[in-house]
Structure formats: structure tokens, C-alpha cells
C-alpha positions as CSV (number, residue, x, y, z in Angstrom):
1,X,197.2,225.3,146.7
2,X,194.5,222.5,146.9
3,X,193.0,221.5,143.7
4,X,189.2,221.9,143.8
5,X,187.5,218.8,143.5
6,X,186.6,217.6,139.9
7,X,182.7,217.7,138.9
8,X,181.5,214.3,138.6
9,X,179.8,213.2,136.0
10,X,177.3,210.3,135.0
11,X,176.9,209.4,131.4
12,X,173.6,207.8,130.6
13,X,172.9,206.5,126.6
14,X,171.8,203.3,125.2
15,X,174.3,203.3,122.8
16,X,178.0,202.1,124.1
17,X,180.1,203.5,121.3
18,X,178.6,207.2,122.4
19,X,179.0,206.6,126.2
20,X,182.8,205.6,125.3
21,X,183.5,208.5,123.1
22,X,181.9,211.0,125.8
23,X,183.9,209.4,128.5
24,X,187.1,210.0,126.4
25,X,186.8,213.6,126.2
26,X,185.6,214.1,129.4
27,X,188.2,212.1,131.4
28,X,190.8,214.1,129.4
29,X,189.9,217.1,131.6
30,X,191.4,217.5,134.8
31,X,188.7,219.1,136.4
32,X,186.0,216.6,135.1
33,X,185.5,212.9,136.1
34,X,183.3,210.3,134.9
35,X,182.0,208.3,137.7
36,X,179.3,206.0,136.0
37,X,177.6,204.7,133.1
38,X,173.9,203.7,132.5
39,X,172.7,202.2,129.2
40,X,168.6,202.7,130.1
41,X,166.7,205.3,131.6
42,X,166.0,203.1,134.3
43,X,169.6,202.4,135.5
44,X,170.3,205.7,134.9
45,X,168.0,206.7,137.9
46,X,169.4,203.6,140.2
47,X,173.3,205.0,139.2
48,X,172.5,208.4,140.2
49,X,170.9,207.6,143.2
50,X,174.3,205.6,144.3
51,X,176.8,208.0,143.0
52,X,175.4,211.4,143.6
53,X,177.1,212.8,140.5
54,X,177.3,216.7,140.2
55,X,176.2,216.4,136.4
56,X,174.5,213.9,134.2
57,X,174.5,213.5,130.3
58,X,171.2,212.2,129.8
59,X,170.1,210.8,126.4
60,X,166.4,211.5,125.6
61,X,165.4,208.1,123.9
62,X,166.5,205.1,126.1
63,X,164.8,201.7,127.0
64,X,162.6,201.0,129.7
65,X,162.1,204.6,130.5
66,X,163.1,207.5,128.5
67,X,165.2,210.6,129.9
68,X,162.7,212.7,130.4
69,X,161.1,210.6,133.0
70,X,164.2,209.5,134.5
71,X,164.9,213.2,134.9
72,X,161.7,213.7,136.5
73,X,162.3,210.5,139.1
74,X,166.0,211.9,139.8
75,X,164.8,215.1,140.9
76,X,161.9,214.0,142.9
77,X,163.6,211.5,144.8
78,X,166.9,213.2,145.5
79,X,166.8,215.9,148.2
80,X,170.3,217.5,146.2
81,X,170.1,216.3,142.7
82,X,172.9,216.8,140.2
83,X,172.2,219.2,137.1
84,X,170.9,217.3,134.1
85,X,171.8,217.9,130.3
86,X,169.8,216.0,128.0
87,X,171.6,214.8,125.1
88,X,170.1,215.1,121.5
89,X,170.3,214.9,117.9
90,X,167.4,217.3,117.0
91,X,167.7,220.4,118.7
92,X,163.9,221.7,118.2
93,X,162.8,218.2,119.5
94,X,159.5,218.7,121.4
95,X,161.4,215.9,123.5
96,X,164.0,218.1,124.5
97,X,161.4,220.5,125.5
98,X,159.5,218.4,127.6
99,X,162.8,217.1,129.4
100,X,163.7,220.9,130.0
101,X,160.0,221.6,131.5
102,X,160.7,218.2,133.4
103,X,163.5,219.7,135.1
104,X,166.7,219.4,133.0
105,X,169.4,222.0,132.9
106,X,170.2,222.4,129.7
107,X,170.5,220.2,126.5
108,X,173.3,219.1,124.2
109,X,173.7,218.2,120.7
110,X,175.1,214.8,119.8
111,X,177.4,216.5,117.0
112,X,178.6,218.9,119.3
113,X,182.4,218.9,119.2
114,X,184.7,218.2,122.6
115,X,185.1,221.9,123.4
116,X,181.5,222.4,123.4
117,X,180.8,219.8,125.4
118,X,183.5,220.2,128.0
119,X,182.3,224.1,128.4
120,X,178.5,222.6,128.4
121,X,179.5,220.6,131.6
122,X,181.6,223.2,133.3
123,X,178.8,225.9,132.7
124,X,175.9,223.7,133.9
125,X,177.9,222.6,137.0
126,X,178.5,226.4,138.1
127,X,174.7,227.0,137.0
128,X,176.0,230.8,136.8
129,X,174.6,231.5,133.3
130,X,172.0,229.6,131.0
131,X,173.3,227.1,128.5
132,X,172.4,227.7,124.7
133,X,169.9,231.0,125.6
134,X,169.1,231.4,121.8
135,X,168.3,227.6,121.4
136,X,166.0,227.7,124.5
137,X,164.5,230.9,122.9
138,X,163.8,228.8,119.8
139,X,162.4,225.9,121.5
140,X,160.0,227.8,123.6
141,X,158.7,229.7,120.2
142,X,158.2,226.1,118.9
143,X,157.0,224.4,122.1
144,X,156.0,226.9,124.8
145,X,152.1,226.0,126.4
146,X,150.0,228.9,126.3
147,X,148.2,229.6,129.7
148,X,144.9,231.2,129.8
149,X,146.3,233.9,132.4
150,X,149.9,234.8,133.7
151,X,150.3,232.6,137.0
152,X,150.2,234.8,140.3
153,X,154.1,234.7,140.8
154,X,154.3,237.1,137.5
155,X,152.7,240.2,140.0
156,X,154.9,239.3,142.9
157,X,158.2,240.1,141.0
158,X,159.8,243.5,141.7
159,X,161.2,245.5,138.8
160,X,164.6,244.5,139.4
161,X,163.6,241.1,139.6
162,X,161.8,241.4,135.9
163,X,164.9,243.1,134.5
164,X,167.1,240.3,136.2
165,X,165.1,237.4,134.7
166,X,165.4,239.0,131.3
167,X,168.9,239.1,131.6
168,X,169.0,235.2,132.8
169,X,167.2,234.4,129.5
170,X,169.6,236.4,127.5
171,X,172.6,234.1,128.9
172,X,174.3,236.6,131.0
173,X,176.3,235.5,133.9
174,X,175.7,236.9,137.7
175,X,179.0,239.2,136.9
176,X,177.5,240.3,133.6
177,X,174.3,241.2,134.7
178,X,175.8,243.0,137.7
179,X,177.8,245.4,135.3
180,X,174.8,246.0,132.9
181,X,172.8,246.9,135.9
182,X,175.5,248.8,137.5
183,X,174.9,246.7,141.1
184,X,177.2,244.6,143.3
185,X,177.4,240.7,142.2
186,X,175.7,240.2,145.8
187,X,173.0,242.3,144.7
188,X,172.3,240.3,141.9
189,X,172.7,236.9,143.5
190,X,169.9,238.1,145.8
191,X,167.7,239.2,142.7
192,X,168.3,235.6,141.3
193,X,167.8,233.4,144.3
194,X,164.2,235.6,144.7
195,X,163.3,234.9,141.1
196,X,163.7,231.2,141.7
197,X,161.9,231.2,145.2
198,X,159.1,233.6,143.4
199,X,158.9,231.3,140.4
200,X,159.3,228.0,142.4
201,X,162.0,226.8,140.3
202,X,165.5,225.6,141.4
203,X,167.6,226.7,138.6
204,X,167.8,229.2,135.6
205,X,167.0,227.2,133.3
206,X,163.8,226.5,134.6
207,X,163.3,230.1,135.6
208,X,163.6,231.0,132.1
209,X,161.4,228.2,131.0
210,X,158.4,229.4,133.6
211,X,158.9,232.7,132.0
212,X,158.4,231.8,128.6
213,X,155.5,229.4,129.3
214,X,153.9,232.6,131.6
215,X,154.0,234.7,128.6
216,X,156.1,236.9,130.7
217,X,159.0,236.5,127.9
218,X,158.1,237.0,124.4
219,X,158.7,233.6,122.8
220,X,158.0,235.1,119.2
């Protein structure tokens, strides 16, 4: 049987020791491959454009441009951008929430152990469930920006799509949502695609962030 291609990862952090530690952990896994590194935000944008990885581990605070601006530039300039996971010291940092709003698919604490790091990369690459849903909820509680009125897409969601979006926010996979709703996985996949289209978002994380910002999900 042919082994699937490894998940290609770029590491962006201004500390060489951090990059070295991340590379050692990820390179020990047969399904993960570190294909490049960057020491600044601007370098991260350039390296990602050249190498087209599947996942980027992006430090929030870096020289030249920070991880938030780097994330925005990568997502704005590539037709098929990678999944970006911001790496941070503090999980309730406003920078982290800004990075998620900018398009990052999740975040990871620098103190996370090796197993958590590896699983986070795999989960984000699959894009089948939300990374650390409870932490995303906490960030939304602290930092979501209130809107005077819900955006138009809220009224366009069907009842099933609303249910799916709430399950997405809870971190359920498509298979788990299918079991909970007693429908087939293909039906759930169709509902998820509709939610992304109506919210104008590229992945589950962005849809959930949009839902908190819209007041659709109670962040309190």
C-alpha cells in the first residue's frame, strides 16, 4: 500500500532554539515533514510562497512584521494557502484572537508537550474539527467585538446549518456531528460547506469566530 504524502510544515519563529525544538519533534513523525523555516514575519511570507506547505506554525510576535500581518499576507496572496497555527506564550492574548480573526486556523501554546504539538498539526491539516474549542470560546468571551446588529448571513442559515455550526463550535468532527444528528457524513459535509459559504469563511475556525462575533454563539 502506498503511504500518503507527509504533511509539509514551515516553522516561523524568531528564536532559533524554538525552531530547532519544533523541528526535532515534528521530524520524528513519519507523516510530518518540516520543509522550511523563517526567523521573521516577512521571511515567513516569502518562504511559504516558495514552498507551499500544508501547515505553518507561526509565532505571534516576530521582527519586521508580526505573525498576524504575515498570516493576512499569506492568505491574501495564495490561491490555496496553508493552514496557519499561531504559536503563543499566553492563550488569552488579544494577539491570538486577532490572528484567528485574520485567518489563522488555530493556536498552540509554546509550553505544549510534544504529543499536543503533533496532534495539533495533524488536526489542522485534516480540518475536520476545531482545535481547542474551549480555548476559542474563552478568547471570544474576552475579545469578541460586539456588532450593533447580526450580519445578514445569520438569517440565511437553515435550522440544520445552525445546528451544525453549534456542533462545529463544540469541536465535533463530521463523523461525530453525523452521529449526533442521526444523518450521514456526506450530509454533514454538505451542511458544513453551506455554513462556510454563507459565513464567507474558509474553514471551521473562521466560521466559529464569525459566529461569536455575530452574537450567534453566546460567548458569555
